N, C-alpha and C positions, 0 to 999 in steps of 0.2 A: 148398803152399808157393809162394812168390813171390820171384823173383830179378831184379833190374834188370840188364839185358844190354846196354843201349845207350841213348844219347840224343844229341840233336842240341839244343843250347841255344835255348830259345825256340821250338822246333818240335815235338819229340816226345820221348817216353820209351818205350822198349821193355822188355817183361818176359817172363820165362818163368814159366808157371803150371803146377803140378802138382797134380792132384787125386786123391784116394784115395776119396772118397765123393761121390755115390752110386755112382760107377763111376770106374775109373782113366782119366785122360786128361792128356795132356800138350800145352799150348796155348801160344800166343804172344799177348800182349796189347799194346796200345799206346794211350798218351795222345797224341792229336794236337792241337797248340795252334795256333790262327789268331787273330792280332790283329784287332780290329774297328775301324772308323774312329772309334768314340767312346772308344777307349783301353782297352777291355775286352779279354778273350780268350775266344774260344769254344773249348771243350774237347770232343773226342769220344773215346769209349772204345770200342776195338774188340778182338774176340777171335777167333782163328782156330786151327785145328790139324787134325791128320789125322783122318779119319773111318773107322774100321774098320767091318767088317760090323755089329757090335753097335751102334755109334753111329749108323750109318745106319738100322737097324732102329728103334732108340729115337726117332730123329727123325720116323719115320712116325706115331708114336702120341703123342709128347710135343712140345708147342711149346717149344723152347729159349729163345725170346725171353721167352715167359711164365715159364719157370722161373728164368732168371738176370736178365732184363731190369729187374725191380724193384731188384735188388741193384746193378746198374749205375747206375740212376737215383738211388738212395740214395747211392752212392759219389760220383757226381758233385755232388749237393747238398751232401754233407758237405765235399767239396773247395772248393766255392764259399763256403760259411759260414766255413771256416778261413781261406781267402784274404782274404775281406772283413774278418774280425775282426782279421788281422795288418796290414791296410792302414790301418786306422783308429786 
């Protein structure tokens, strides 16, 4: 589940993410927005949260960036496509 928990207009949106699969996790995510000189906006998507013993152990064997990185990239691409479509 995802819940928006805060925002700074034109700067960032903070979210609470709760996962149940493949393992339970409770994280914070943020879209950070930065205007560029050409009038566009750079968007970065970050996620962080507590790492219990099991999370740390899994991190030794599984590259989390490879596990969720593609989803982040796809989400940012979708955001770009939608924002460009609405702008035209």
